[in-house]
C-alpha positions as CSV (number, residue, x, y, z in Angstrom):
1,M,24.0,44.5,-54.8
2,A,24.5,43.5,-51.2
3,K,27.5,41.3,-52.3
4,E,29.0,44.2,-54.0
5,K,28.7,46.4,-50.9
6,V,30.3,43.8,-48.7
7,A,33.1,43.3,-51.2
8,K,33.8,47.0,-51.6
9,A,33.8,47.6,-47.9
10,L,36.2,44.6,-47.3
11,K,38.5,45.7,-50.2
12,K,38.7,49.2,-48.7
13,A,39.5,47.9,-45.2
14,K,42.0,45.5,-46.8
15,H,44.1,48.3,-48.2
16,H,44.4,50.2,-45.0
17,A,46.0,47.6,-42.8
18,V,49.2,45.6,-43.0
19,K,48.3,42.0,-42.2
20,E,50.3,39.7,-40.0
21,H,50.8,36.1,-41.0
22,I,49.6,33.7,-38.2
23,T,48.5,30.1,-37.7
24,I,45.2,29.5,-36.1
25,R,43.3,26.3,-35.3
26,L,39.6,26.4,-36.0
27,D,36.9,23.8,-35.6
28,P,36.0,22.3,-39.0
29,S,32.4,23.5,-38.7
30,I,33.6,27.1,-38.2
31,L,35.9,26.9,-41.2
32,D,33.1,25.4,-43.3
33,Y,30.7,28.2,-42.3
34,F,33.1,30.9,-43.5
35,K,34.0,29.0,-46.7
36,K,30.3,28.7,-47.5
37,L,29.8,32.4,-46.7
38,A,32.8,33.2,-48.9
39,K,31.2,31.4,-51.9
40,E,27.8,33.2,-51.3
41,T,29.4,36.7,-51.0
42,E,32.3,36.1,-53.4
43,V,34.7,37.4,-50.7
44,P,37.7,35.2,-49.6
45,Y,37.0,33.3,-46.4
46,Q,40.1,34.7,-44.7
47,T,38.9,38.2,-45.4
48,L,35.5,37.4,-43.9
49,I,37.1,35.9,-40.7
50,N,39.4,39.0,-40.4
51,S,36.4,41.3,-41.0
52,F,34.4,39.5,-38.3
53,L,37.3,39.7,-35.8
54,A,37.9,43.4,-36.6
55,D,34.3,44.1,-36.0
56,C,34.4,42.3,-32.6
57,A,37.6,44.2,-31.7
58,A,36.1,47.6,-32.7
59,K,33.0,46.9,-30.6
60,K,35.1,45.6,-27.8
61,A,33.0,42.4,-27.8
62,R,33.6,40.0,-25.0
63,P,32.6,36.4,-24.9
64,I,30.1,35.2,-22.3
65,L,31.6,32.3,-20.5
66,T,29.9,30.1,-18.0
67,W,32.0,27.8,-16.0
68,S,30.5,25.0,-13.9
69,I,32.0,23.3,-10.9
70,E,32.0,19.5,-10.7
71,E,30.6,19.6,-7.2
72,E,27.5,21.6,-8.4
73,K,26.9,18.9,-11.1
74,Q,27.0,16.2,-8.5
75,K,24.6,18.0,-6.2
76,D,22.0,18.3,-9.0
77,K,22.0,14.5,-9.4
């Protein structure tokens, strides 16, 4: 039942937007994750990736980035 709900929601969203063809480079582990999820949910992996990114955009999600400075690493040694 959960698979059917996900598939219906994704199909509905799919018909409302014109997609743009792009090329994106992903780590193999990320692609494997979405392909495995695609098999479990019976939803194409590209649709899952698009849905995830659409959800992030709708929520205005921002990554949490932490940058370190080489000097700080050397001070800790």
